[in-house]
CHARMM internal coordinates of N, CA and C (Angstrom, degrees):
IC EDIT
DIST 1 N 1 CA 1.4437
DIST 1 CA 1 C 1.5236
ANGL 1 N 1 CA 1 C 108.37
DIST 1 C 2 N 1.3091
ANGL 1 CA 1 C 2 N 115.52
DIHE 1 N 1 CA 1 C 2 N 127.53
DIST 2 N 2 CA 1.4561
ANGL 1 C 2 N 2 CA 120.13
DIHE 1 CA 1 C 2 N 2 CA -179.60
DIST 2 CA 2 C 1.5199
ANGL 2 N 2 CA 2 C 109.07
DIHE 1 C 2 N 2 CA 2 C -96.85
DIST 2 C 3 N 1.2895
ANGL 2 CA 2 C 3 N 115.27
DIHE 2 N 2 CA 2 C 3 N 133.11
DIST 3 N 3 CA 1.4576
ANGL 2 C 3 N 3 CA 120.58
DIHE 2 CA 2 C 3 N 3 CA -179.64
DIST 3 CA 3 C 1.5192
ANGL 3 N 3 CA 3 C 109.12
DIHE 2 C 3 N 3 CA 3 C -107.84
DIST 3 C 4 N 1.3229
ANGL 3 CA 3 C 4 N 115.70
DIHE 3 N 3 CA 3 C 4 N 101.48
DIST 4 N 4 CA 1.4596
ANGL 3 C 4 N 4 CA 120.00
DIHE 3 CA 3 C 4 N 4 CA 178.96
DIST 4 CA 4 C 1.5204
ANGL 4 N 4 CA 4 C 109.43
DIHE 3 C 4 N 4 CA 4 C -82.58
DIST 4 C 5 N 1.3241
ANGL 4 CA 4 C 5 N 117.59
DIHE 4 N 4 CA 4 C 5 N 138.51
DIST 5 N 5 CA 1.4660
ANGL 4 C 5 N 5 CA 119.38
DIHE 4 CA 4 C 5 N 5 CA 177.13
DIST 5 CA 5 C 1.5260
ANGL 5 N 5 CA 5 C 109.47
DIHE 4 C 5 N 5 CA 5 C -66.45
DIST 5 C 6 N 1.3148
ANGL 5 CA 5 C 6 N 117.24
DIHE 5 N 5 CA 5 C 6 N 149.91
DIST 6 N 6 CA 1.4659
ANGL 5 C 6 N 6 CA 119.35
DIHE 5 CA 5 C 6 N 6 CA 178.97
DIST 6 CA 6 C 1.5229
ANGL 6 N 6 CA 6 C 110.66
DIHE 5 C 6 N 6 CA 6 C -61.11
DIST 6 C 7 N 1.3158
ANGL 6 CA 6 C 7 N 115.30
DIHE 6 N 6 CA 6 C 7 N 140.69
DIST 7 N 7 CA 1.4604
ANGL 6 C 7 N 7 CA 121.19
DIHE 6 CA 6 C 7 N 7 CA 179.21
DIST 7 CA 7 C 1.5320
ANGL 7 N 7 CA 7 C 109.43
DIHE 6 C 7 N 7 CA 7 C -85.29
DIST 7 C 8 N 1.3284
ANGL 7 CA 7 C 8 N 117.05
DIHE 7 N 7 CA 7 C 8 N 143.00
DIST 8 N 8 CA 1.4676
ANGL 7 C 8 N 8 CA 118.48
DIHE 7 CA 7 C 8 N 8 CA 176.14
DIST 8 CA 8 C 1.5189
ANGL 8 N 8 CA 8 C 109.17
DIHE 7 C 8 N 8 CA 8 C -67.26
DIST 8 C 9 N 1.3140
ANGL 8 CA 8 C 9 N 117.34
DIHE 8 N 8 CA 8 C 9 N 153.05
DIST 9 N 9 CA 1.4671
ANGL 8 C 9 N 9 CA 118.98
DIHE 8 CA 8 C 9 N 9 CA 179.29
DIST 9 CA 9 C 1.5195
ANGL 9 N 9 CA 9 C 110.14
DIHE 8 C 9 N 9 CA 9 C -62.35
DIST 9 C 10 N 1.3300
ANGL 9 CA 9 C 10 N 115.07
DIHE 9 N 9 CA 9 C 10 N 143.10
DIST 10 N 10 CA 1.4595
ANGL 9 C 10 N 10 CA 121.10
DIHE 9 CA 9 C 10 N 10 CA 177.93
DIST 10 CA 10 C 1.5247
ANGL 10 N 10 CA 10 C 108.57
DIHE 9 C 10 N 10 CA 10 C -73.15
DIST 10 C 11 N 1.3094
ANGL 10 CA 10 C 11 N 117.35
DIHE 10 N 10 CA 10 C 11 N 137.55
DIST 11 N 11 CA 1.4626
ANGL 10 C 11 N 11 CA 119.39
DIHE 10 CA 10 C 11 N 11 CA -179.76
DIST 11 CA 11 C 1.5315
ANGL 11 N 11 CA 11 C 109.70
DIHE 10 C 11 N 11 CA 11 C -70.54
DIST 11 C 12 N 1.3060
ANGL 11 CA 11 C 12 N 114.96
DIHE 11 N 11 CA 11 C 12 N 151.47
DIST 12 N 12 CA 1.4566
ANGL 11 C 12 N 12 CA 121.55
DIHE 11 CA 11 C 12 N 12 CA -179.59
DIST 12 CA 12 C 1.5216
ANGL 12 N 12 CA 12 C 108.21
DIHE 11 C 12 N 12 CA 12 C -96.65
DIST 12 C 13 N 1.3263
ANGL 12 CA 12 C 13 N 115.95
DIHE 12 N 12 CA 12 C 13 N 123.82
DIST 13 N 13 CA 1.4583
ANGL 12 C 13 N 13 CA 120.26
DIHE 12 CA 12 C 13 N 13 CA 177.36
DIST 13 CA 13 C 1.5202
ANGL 13 N 13 CA 13 C 109.43
DIHE 12 C 13 N 13 CA 13 C -64.32
DIST 13 C 14 N 1.3051
ANGL 13 CA 13 C 14 N 115.82
DIHE 13 N 13 CA 13 C 14 N 138.67
DIST 14 N 14 CA 1.4568
ANGL 13 C 14 N 14 CA 120.63
DIHE 13 CA 13 C 14 N 14 CA 179.59
DIST 14 CA 14 C 1.5266
ANGL 14 N 14 CA 14 C 109.63
DIHE 13 C 14 N 14 CA 14 C -142.53
DIST 14 C 15 N 1.3295
ANGL 14 CA 14 C 15 N 117.00
DIHE 14 N 14 CA 14 C 15 N 144.16
DIST 15 N 15 CA 1.4604
ANGL 14 C 15 N 15 CA 119.47
DIHE 14 CA 14 C 15 N 15 CA 177.63
DIST 15 CA 15 C 1.5262
ANGL 15 N 15 CA 15 C 112.55
DIHE 14 C 15 N 15 CA 15 C -87.21
DIST 15 C 16 N 1.3130
ANGL 15 CA 15 C 16 N 118.22
DIHE 15 N 15 CA 15 C 16 N 5.38
DIST 16 N 16 CA 1.4592
ANGL 15 C 16 N 16 CA 122.02
DIHE 15 CA 15 C 16 N 16 CA -175.98
DIST 16 CA 16 C 1.5280
ANGL 16 N 16 CA 16 C 110.25
DIHE 15 C 16 N 16 CA 16 C -59.03
DIST 16 C 17 N 1.3391
ANGL 16 CA 16 C 17 N 115.13
DIHE 16 N 16 CA 16 C 17 N 132.66
DIST 17 N 17 CA 1.4620
ANGL 16 C 17 N 17 CA 121.33
DIHE 16 CA 16 C 17 N 17 CA 177.54
DIST 17 CA 17 C 1.5276
ANGL 17 N 17 CA 17 C 111.20
DIHE 16 C 17 N 17 CA 17 C -119.35
DIST 17 C 18 N 1.3267
ANGL 17 CA 17 C 18 N 116.48
DIHE 17 N 17 CA 17 C 18 N 18.51
DIST 18 N 18 CA 1.4653
ANGL 17 C 18 N 18 CA 123.29
DIHE 17 CA 17 C 18 N 18 CA 177.41
DIST 18 CA 18 C 1.5294
ANGL 18 N 18 CA 18 C 113.04
DIHE 17 C 18 N 18 CA 18 C 63.40
DIST 18 C 19 N 1.3359
ANGL 18 CA 18 C 19 N 117.47
DIHE 18 N 18 CA 18 C 19 N 27.64
DIST 19 N 19 CA 1.4596
ANGL 18 C 19 N 19 CA 122.86
DIHE 18 CA 18 C 19 N 19 CA 173.08
DIST 19 CA 19 C 1.5214
ANGL 19 N 19 CA 19 C 105.21
DIHE 18 C 19 N 19 CA 19 C -119.67
DIST 19 C 20 N 1.3035
ANGL 19 CA 19 C 20 N 116.13
DIHE 19 N 19 CA 19 C 20 N 88.74
DIST 20 N 20 CA 1.4630
ANGL 19 C 20 N 20 CA 121.02
DIHE 19 CA 19 C 20 N 20 CA -171.07
DIST 20 CA 20 C 1.5243
ANGL 20 N 20 CA 20 C 111.05
DIHE 19 C 20 N 20 CA 20 C -102.50
DIST 20 C 21 N 1.3229
ANGL 20 CA 20 C 21 N 114.93
DIHE 20 N 20 CA 20 C 21 N 81.96
DIST 21 N 21 CA 1.4580
ANGL 20 C 21 N 21 CA 122.30
DIHE 20 CA 20 C 21 N 21 CA 177.72
DIST 21 CA 21 C 1.5260
ANGL 21 N 21 CA 21 C 106.41
DIHE 20 C 21 N 21 CA 21 C -131.95
DIST 21 C 22 N 1.3356
ANGL 21 CA 21 C 22 N 116.20
DIHE 21 N 21 CA 21 C 22 N 122.88
DIST 22 N 22 CA 1.4616
ANGL 21 C 22 N 22 CA 119.73
DIHE 21 CA 21 C 22 N 22 CA -178.80
DIST 22 CA 22 C 1.5179
ANGL 22 N 22 CA 22 C 109.86
DIHE 21 C 22 N 22 CA 22 C -95.67
DIST 22 C 23 N 1.3160
ANGL 22 CA 22 C 23 N 115.51
DIHE 22 N 22 CA 22 C 23 N 127.45
DIST 23 N 23 CA 1.4575
ANGL 22 C 23 N 23 CA 122.54
DIHE 22 CA 22 C 23 N 23 CA 176.94
DIST 23 CA 23 C 1.5201
ANGL 23 N 23 CA 23 C 108.94
DIHE 22 C 23 N 23 CA 23 C -75.78
DIST 23 C 24 N 1.3180
ANGL 23 CA 23 C 24 N 117.04
DIHE 23 N 23 CA 23 C 24 N 122.29
DIST 24 N 24 CA 1.4592
ANGL 23 C 24 N 24 CA 121.09
DIHE 23 CA 23 C 24 N 24 CA -177.68
DIST 24 CA 24 C 1.5152
ANGL 24 N 24 CA 24 C 113.80
DIHE 23 C 24 N 24 CA 24 C -63.17
DIST 24 C 25 N 1.3160
ANGL 24 CA 24 C 25 N 117.31
DIHE 24 N 24 CA 24 C 25 N -34.22
DIST 25 N 25 CA 1.4644
ANGL 24 C 25 N 25 CA 121.13
DIHE 24 CA 24 C 25 N 25 CA -177.12
DIST 25 CA 25 C 1.5249
ANGL 25 N 25 CA 25 C 112.30
DIHE 24 C 25 N 25 CA 25 C -71.15
DIST 25 C 26 N 1.3283
ANGL 25 CA 25 C 26 N 116.84
DIHE 25 N 25 CA 25 C 26 N -39.74
DIST 26 N 26 CA 1.4688
ANGL 25 C 26 N 26 CA 119.71
DIHE 25 CA 25 C 26 N 26 CA -176.18
DIST 26 CA 26 C 1.5273
ANGL 26 N 26 CA 26 C 112.50
DIHE 25 C 26 N 26 CA 26 C -102.59
DIST 26 C 27 N 1.3300
ANGL 26 CA 26 C 27 N 117.96
DIHE 26 N 26 CA 26 C 27 N -22.63
DIST 27 N 27 CA 1.4584
ANGL 26 C 27 N 27 CA 121.07
DIHE 26 CA 26 C 27 N 27 CA -175.76
DIST 27 CA 27 C 1.5150
ANGL 27 N 27 CA 27 C 112.86
DIHE 26 C 27 N 27 CA 27 C 77.64
DIST 27 C 28 N 1.3376
ANGL 27 CA 27 C 28 N 116.95
DIHE 27 N 27 CA 27 C 28 N 11.31
DIST 28 N 28 CA 1.4580
ANGL 27 C 28 N 28 CA 121.17
DIHE 27 CA 27 C 28 N 28 CA -178.60
DIST 28 CA 28 C 1.5221
ANGL 28 N 28 CA 28 C 110.22
DIHE 27 C 28 N 28 CA 28 C -103.99
DIST 28 C 29 N 1.3180
ANGL 28 CA 28 C 29 N 115.59
DIHE 28 N 28 CA 28 C 29 N 146.83
DIST 29 N 29 CA 1.4486
ANGL 28 C 29 N 29 CA 121.39
DIHE 28 CA 28 C 29 N 29 CA 173.17
DIST 29 CA 29 C 1.5245
ANGL 29 N 29 CA 29 C 108.07
DIHE 28 C 29 N 29 CA 29 C -67.09
DIST 29 C 30 N 1.3233
ANGL 29 CA 29 C 30 N 116.86
DIHE 29 N 29 CA 29 C 30 N 133.73
DIST 30 N 30 CA 1.4662
ANGL 29 C 30 N 30 CA 120.31
DIHE 29 CA 29 C 30 N 30 CA -179.51
DIST 30 CA 30 C 1.5227
ANGL 30 N 30 CA 30 C 112.44
DIHE 29 C 30 N 30 CA 30 C -71.85
DIST 30 C 31 N 1.3255
ANGL 30 CA 30 C 31 N 117.16
DIHE 30 N 30 CA 30 C 31 N -18.23
DIST 31 N 31 CA 1.4568
ANGL 30 C 31 N 31 CA 120.38
DIHE 30 CA 30 C 31 N 31 CA 179.24
DIST 31 CA 31 C 1.5148
ANGL 31 N 31 CA 31 C 113.26
DIHE 30 C 31 N 31 CA 31 C -86.04
DIST 31 C 32 N 1.3373
ANGL 31 CA 31 C 32 N 116.36
DIHE 31 N 31 CA 31 C 32 N -50.82
DIST 32 N 32 CA 1.4735
ANGL 31 C 32 N 32 CA 119.46
DIHE 31 CA 31 C 32 N 32 CA -173.27
DIST 32 CA 32 C 1.5242
ANGL 32 N 32 CA 32 C 113.94
DIHE 31 C 32 N 32 CA 32 C -111.73
DIST 32 C 33 N 1.3230
ANGL 32 CA 32 C 33 N 117.68
DIHE 32 N 32 CA 32 C 33 N -9.57
DIST 33 N 33 CA 1.4656
ANGL 32 C 33 N 33 CA 123.88
DIHE 32 CA 32 C 33 N 33 CA 176.56
DIST 33 CA 33 C 1.5275
ANGL 33 N 33 CA 33 C 113.70
DIHE 32 C 33 N 33 CA 33 C 69.88
DIST 33 C 34 N 1.3429
ANGL 33 CA 33 C 34 N 116.41
DIHE 33 N 33 CA 33 C 34 N 20.78
DIST 34 N 34 CA 1.4624
ANGL 33 C 34 N 34 CA 119.71
DIHE 33 CA 33 C 34 N 34 CA 174.27
DIST 34 CA 34 C 1.5245
ANGL 34 N 34 CA 34 C 109.46
DIHE 33 C 34 N 34 CA 34 C -96.77
DIST 34 C 35 N 1.3439
ANGL 34 CA 34 C 35 N 115.75
DIHE 34 N 34 CA 34 C 35 N 159.38
DIST 35 N 35 CA 1.4560
ANGL 34 C 35 N 35 CA 120.71
DIHE 34 CA 34 C 35 N 35 CA 174.28
DIST 35 CA 35 C 1.5287
ANGL 35 N 35 CA 35 C 108.64
DIHE 34 C 35 N 35 CA 35 C -79.55
DIST 35 C 36 N 1.3257
ANGL 35 CA 35 C 36 N 115.90
DIHE 35 N 35 CA 35 C 36 N 163.77
DIST 36 N 36 CA 1.4666
ANGL 35 C 36 N 36 CA 119.25
DIHE 35 CA 35 C 36 N 36 CA 176.54
DIST 36 CA 36 C 1.5270
ANGL 36 N 36 CA 36 C 111.01
DIHE 35 C 36 N 36 CA 36 C -61.09
DIST 36 C 37 N 1.3106
ANGL 36 CA 36 C 37 N 116.86
DIHE 36 N 36 CA 36 C 37 N -36.29
DIST 37 N 37 CA 1.4675
ANGL 36 C 37 N 37 CA 120.82
DIHE 36 CA 36 C 37 N 37 CA 178.40
DIST 37 CA 37 C 1.5350
ANGL 37 N 37 CA 37 C 110.16
DIHE 36 C 37 N 37 CA 37 C -64.17
DIST 37 C 38 N 1.3131
ANGL 37 CA 37 C 38 N 117.11
DIHE 37 N 37 CA 37 C 38 N -42.52
DIST 38 N 38 CA 1.4663
ANGL 37 C 38 N 38 CA 120.42
DIHE 37 CA 37 C 38 N 38 CA 178.47
DIST 38 CA 38 C 1.5203
ANGL 38 N 38 CA 38 C 111.12
DIHE 37 C 38 N 38 CA 38 C -65.31
DIST 38 C 39 N 1.3284
ANGL 38 CA 38 C 39 N 116.28
DIHE 38 N 38 CA 38 C 39 N -42.45
DIST 39 N 39 CA 1.4619
ANGL 38 C 39 N 39 CA 120.15
DIHE 38 CA 38 C 39 N 39 CA 179.42
DIST 39 CA 39 C 1.5196
ANGL 39 N 39 CA 39 C 110.68
DIHE 38 C 39 N 39 CA 39 C -63.15
DIST 39 C 40 N 1.3332
ANGL 39 CA 39 C 40 N 116.49
DIHE 39 N 39 CA 39 C 40 N -47.57
DIST 40 N 40 CA 1.4631
ANGL 39 C 40 N 40 CA 121.26
DIHE 39 CA 39 C 40 N 40 CA -177.79
DIST 40 CA 40 C 1.5142
ANGL 40 N 40 CA 40 C 113.50
DIHE 39 C 40 N 40 CA 40 C -64.59
DIST 40 C 41 N 1.3130
ANGL 40 CA 40 C 41 N 118.03
DIHE 40 N 40 CA 40 C 41 N -33.09
DIST 41 N 41 CA 1.4578
ANGL 40 C 41 N 41 CA 121.02
DIHE 40 CA 40 C 41 N 41 CA -176.72
DIST 41 CA 41 C 1.5178
ANGL 41 N 41 CA 41 C 114.07
DIHE 40 C 41 N 41 CA 41 C -100.65
DIST 41 C 42 N 1.3218
ANGL 41 CA 41 C 42 N 117.70
DIHE 41 N 41 CA 41 C 42 N 5.94
DIST 42 N 42 CA 1.4647
ANGL 41 C 42 N 42 CA 122.56
DIHE 41 CA 41 C 42 N 42 CA -172.65
DIST 42 CA 42 C 1.5231
ANGL 42 N 42 CA 42 C 113.03
DIHE 41 C 42 N 42 CA 42 C -51.96
DIST 42 C 43 N 1.3179
ANGL 42 CA 42 C 43 N 117.51
DIHE 42 N 42 CA 42 C 43 N -45.59
DIST 43 N 43 CA 1.4718
ANGL 42 C 43 N 43 CA 119.73
DIHE 42 CA 42 C 43 N 43 CA -175.96
DIST 43 CA 43 C 1.5281
ANGL 43 N 43 CA 43 C 112.68
DIHE 42 C 43 N 43 CA 43 C -70.95
DIST 43 C 44 N 1.3277
ANGL 43 CA 43 C 44 N 117.13
DIHE 43 N 43 CA 43 C 44 N -17.47
DIST 44 N 44 CA 1.4690
ANGL 43 C 44 N 44 CA 120.23
DIHE 43 CA 43 C 44 N 44 CA 179.56
DIST 44 CA 44 C 1.5285
ANGL 44 N 44 CA 44 C 112.89
DIHE 43 C 44 N 44 CA 44 C -94.57
DIST 44 C 45 N 1.3303
ANGL 44 CA 44 C 45 N 117.31
DIHE 44 N 44 CA 44 C 45 N -8.60
DIST 45 N 45 CA 1.4607
ANGL 44 C 45 N 45 CA 120.47
DIHE 44 CA 44 C 45 N 45 CA 179.96
DIST 45 CA 45 C 1.5256
ANGL 45 N 45 CA 45 C 110.25
DIHE 44 C 45 N 45 CA 45 C -76.33
DIST 45 C 46 N 1.3038
ANGL 45 CA 45 C 46 N 115.68
DIHE 45 N 45 CA 45 C 46 N 154.40
DIST 46 N 46 CA 1.4653
ANGL 45 C 46 N 46 CA 120.23
DIHE 45 CA 45 C 46 N 46 CA 175.17
DIST 46 CA 46 C 1.5301
ANGL 46 N 46 CA 46 C 108.75
DIHE 45 C 46 N 46 CA 46 C -75.98
DIST 46 C 47 N 1.3200
ANGL 46 CA 46 C 47 N 115.82
DIHE 46 N 46 CA 46 C 47 N 165.00
DIST 47 N 47 CA 1.4666
ANGL 46 C 47 N 47 CA 119.91
DIHE 46 CA 46 C 47 N 47 CA 176.35
DIST 47 CA 47 C 1.5292
ANGL 47 N 47 CA 47 C 110.29
DIHE 46 C 47 N 47 CA 47 C -57.39
DIST 47 C 48 N 1.3214
ANGL 47 CA 47 C 48 N 117.13
DIHE 47 N 47 CA 47 C 48 N -39.99
DIST 48 N 48 CA 1.4666
ANGL 47 C 48 N 48 CA 121.23
DIHE 47 CA 47 C 48 N 48 CA -178.94
DIST 48 CA 48 C 1.5312
ANGL 48 N 48 CA 48 C 110.93
DIHE 47 C 48 N 48 CA 48 C -66.36
DIST 48 C 49 N 1.3182
ANGL 48 CA 48 C 49 N 117.39
DIHE 48 N 48 CA 48 C 49 N -40.30
DIST 49 N 49 CA 1.4657
ANGL 48 C 49 N 49 CA 120.54
DIHE 48 CA 48 C 49 N 49 CA 178.55
DIST 49 CA 49 C 1.5295
ANGL 49 N 49 CA 49 C 110.90
DIHE 48 C 49 N 49 CA 49 C -65.68
DIST 49 C 50 N 1.3292
ANGL 49 CA 49 C 50 N 116.38
DIHE 49 N 49 CA 49 C 50 N -42.60
DIST 50 N 50 CA 1.4667
ANGL 49 C 50 N 50 CA 119.88
DIHE 49 CA 49 C 50 N 50 CA 177.74
DIST 50 CA 50 C 1.5263
ANGL 50 N 50 CA 50 C 110.50
DIHE 49 C 50 N 50 CA 50 C -64.12
DIST 50 C 51 N 1.3235
ANGL 50 CA 50 C 51 N 117.35
DIHE 50 N 50 CA 50 C 51 N -41.64
DIST 51 N 51 CA 1.4649
ANGL 50 C 51 N 51 CA 121.03
DIHE 50 CA 50 C 51 N 51 CA 179.63
DIST 51 CA 51 C 1.5268
ANGL 51 N 51 CA 51 C 110.88
DIHE 50 C 51 N 51 CA 51 C -62.43
DIST 51 C 52 N 1.3186
ANGL 51 CA 51 C 52 N 117.11
DIHE 51 N 51 CA 51 C 52 N -39.23
DIST 52 N 52 CA 1.4697
ANGL 51 C 52 N 52 CA 120.75
DIHE 51 CA 51 C 52 N 52 CA 179.72
DIST 52 CA 52 C 1.5280
ANGL 52 N 52 CA 52 C 110.27
DIHE 51 C 52 N 52 CA 52 C -64.65
DIST 52 C 53 N 1.3156
ANGL 52 CA 52 C 53 N 117.40
DIHE 52 N 52 CA 52 C 53 N -42.02
DIST 53 N 53 CA 1.4634
ANGL 52 C 53 N 53 CA 120.76
DIHE 52 CA 52 C 53 N 53 CA 178.14
DIST 53 CA 53 C 1.5212
ANGL 53 N 53 CA 53 C 109.92
DIHE 52 C 53 N 53 CA 53 C -66.55
DIST 53 C 54 N 1.3264
ANGL 53 CA 53 C 54 N 116.98
DIHE 53 N 53 CA 53 C 54 N -45.01
DIST 54 N 54 CA 1.4630
ANGL 53 C 54 N 54 CA 120.82
DIHE 53 CA 53 C 54 N 54 CA 179.83
DIST 54 CA 54 C 1.5312
ANGL 54 N 54 CA 54 C 110.66
DIHE 53 C 54 N 54 CA 54 C -58.38
DIST 54 C 55 N 1.3283
ANGL 54 CA 54 C 55 N 117.12
DIHE 54 N 54 CA 54 C 55 N -36.87
DIST 55 N 55 CA 1.4629
ANGL 54 C 55 N 55 CA 120.94
DIHE 54 CA 54 C 55 N 55 CA 179.88
DIST 55 CA 55 C 1.5311
ANGL 55 N 55 CA 55 C 111.19
DIHE 54 C 55 N 55 CA 55 C -66.78
DIST 55 C 56 N 1.3344
ANGL 55 CA 55 C 56 N 118.01
DIHE 55 N 55 CA 55 C 56 N -28.51
DIST 56 N 56 CA 1.4643
ANGL 55 C 56 N 56 CA 122.55
DIHE 55 CA 55 C 56 N 56 CA -179.78
DIST 56 CA 56 C 1.5281
ANGL 56 N 56 CA 56 C 113.12
DIHE 55 C 56 N 56 CA 56 C -80.69
DIST 56 C 57 N 1.3087
ANGL 56 CA 56 C 57 N 118.12
DIHE 56 N 56 CA 56 C 57 N -20.62
DIST 57 N 57 CA 1.4598
ANGL 56 C 57 N 57 CA 121.40
DIHE 56 CA 56 C 57 N 57 CA -170.96
DIST 57 CA 57 C 1.5238
ANGL 57 N 57 CA 57 C 114.63
DIHE 56 C 57 N 57 CA 57 C -60.66
DIST 57 C 58 N 1.3334
ANGL 57 CA 57 C 58 N 120.45
DIHE 57 N 57 CA 57 C 58 N -41.90
DIST 58 N 58 CA 1.4763
ANGL 57 C 58 N 58 CA 118.49
DIHE 57 CA 57 C 58 N 58 CA 178.46
DIST 58 CA 58 C 1.5330
ANGL 58 N 58 CA 58 C 112.59
DIHE 57 C 58 N 58 CA 58 C -59.90
DIST 58 C 59 N 1.3123
ANGL 58 CA 58 C 59 N 118.30
DIHE 58 N 58 CA 58 C 59 N -38.88
DIST 59 N 59 CA 1.4653
ANGL 58 C 59 N 59 CA 121.04
DIHE 58 CA 58 C 59 N 59 CA 178.76
DIST 59 CA 59 C 1.5246
ANGL 59 N 59 CA 59 C 110.53
DIHE 58 C 59 N 59 CA 59 C -68.03
DIST 59 C 60 N 1.3208
ANGL 59 CA 59 C 60 N 117.06
DIHE 59 N 59 CA 59 C 60 N -38.74
DIST 60 N 60 CA 1.4664
ANGL 59 C 60 N 60 CA 120.09
DIHE 59 CA 59 C 60 N 60 CA 176.86
DIST 60 CA 60 C 1.5199
ANGL 60 N 60 CA 60 C 110.35
DIHE 59 C 60 N 60 CA 60 C -62.72
DIST 60 C 61 N 1.3165
ANGL 60 CA 60 C 61 N 116.52
DIHE 60 N 60 CA 60 C 61 N -43.20
DIST 61 N 61 CA 1.4676
ANGL 60 C 61 N 61 CA 121.11
DIHE 60 CA 60 C 61 N 61 CA 179.95
DIST 61 CA 61 C 1.5272
ANGL 61 N 61 CA 61 C 110.32
DIHE 60 C 61 N 61 CA 61 C -62.92
DIST 61 C 62 N 1.3173
ANGL 61 CA 61 C 62 N 117.12
DIHE 61 N 61 CA 61 C 62 N -40.64
DIST 62 N 62 CA 1.4646
ANGL 61 C 62 N 62 CA 121.32
DIHE 61 CA 61 C 62 N 62 CA -178.72
DIST 62 CA 62 C 1.5214
ANGL 62 N 62 CA 62 C 111.90
DIHE 61 C 62 N 62 CA 62 C -66.89
DIST 62 C 63 N 1.3431
ANGL 62 CA 62 C 63 N 117.27
DIHE 62 N 62 CA 62 C 63 N -30.90
DIST 63 N 63 CA 1.4713
ANGL 62 C 63 N 63 CA 120.95
DIHE 62 CA 62 C 63 N 63 CA -179.20
DIST 63 CA 63 C 1.5276
ANGL 63 N 63 CA 63 C 112.64
DIHE 62 C 63 N 63 CA 63 C -79.89
DIST 63 C 64 N 1.3275
ANGL 63 CA 63 C 64 N 117.33
DIHE 63 N 63 CA 63 C 64 N -16.11
DIST 64 N 64 CA 1.4567
ANGL 63 C 64 N 64 CA 120.74
DIHE 63 CA 63 C 64 N 64 CA -175.96
DIST 64 CA 64 C 1.5183
ANGL 64 N 64 CA 64 C 110.09
DIHE 63 C 64 N 64 CA 64 C -71.21
DIST 64 C 65 N 1.3247
ANGL 64 CA 64 C 65 N 116.40
DIHE 64 N 64 CA 64 C 65 N 127.06
DIST 65 N 65 CA 1.4751
ANGL 64 C 65 N 65 CA 119.26
DIHE 64 CA 64 C 65 N 65 CA 178.45
DIST 65 CA 65 C 1.5295
ANGL 65 N 65 CA 65 C 110.72
DIHE 64 C 65 N 65 CA 65 C -63.36
DIST 65 C 66 N 1.2965
ANGL 65 CA 65 C 66 N 116.70
DIHE 65 N 65 CA 65 C 66 N 137.93
DIST 66 N 66 CA 1.4775
ANGL 65 C 66 N 66 CA 121.71
DIHE 65 CA 65 C 66 N 66 CA 176.43
DIST 66 CA 66 C 1.5151
ANGL 66 N 66 CA 66 C 108.83
DIHE 65 C 66 N 66 CA 66 C -86.05
DIST 66 C 67 N 1.3143
ANGL 66 CA 66 C 67 N 115.90
DIHE 66 N 66 CA 66 C 67 N 139.64
DIST 67 N 67 CA 1.4731
ANGL 66 C 67 N 67 CA 119.42
DIHE 66 CA 66 C 67 N 67 CA -179.60
DIST 67 CA 67 C 1.4909
ANGL 67 N 67 CA 67 C 110.26
DIHE 66 C 67 N 67 CA 67 C -115.99
END
COOR INIT
IC SEED 1 N 1 CA 1 C
IC BUILD
C-alpha cells in the first residue's frame, strides 16, 4: 500500500486586480467587472461556473462607459 502525502489545495483562479470599487450604475466592480454576488460567492463556485464568468468579463469591460 502506497501512502501518498496529502496534496495542498489547488489555488482558485480569480480576476481580482485589487481595485475594489463598485460602479453604482452597473453594479460591477471597476477592477474585475464582477458583481458583488459573484465576488462574495467566488470560492464556492465550481471551476466551470468561474470559467463561465471569466469568459464574460472582457465583454463586460468593453460595455463599461469610460469616464
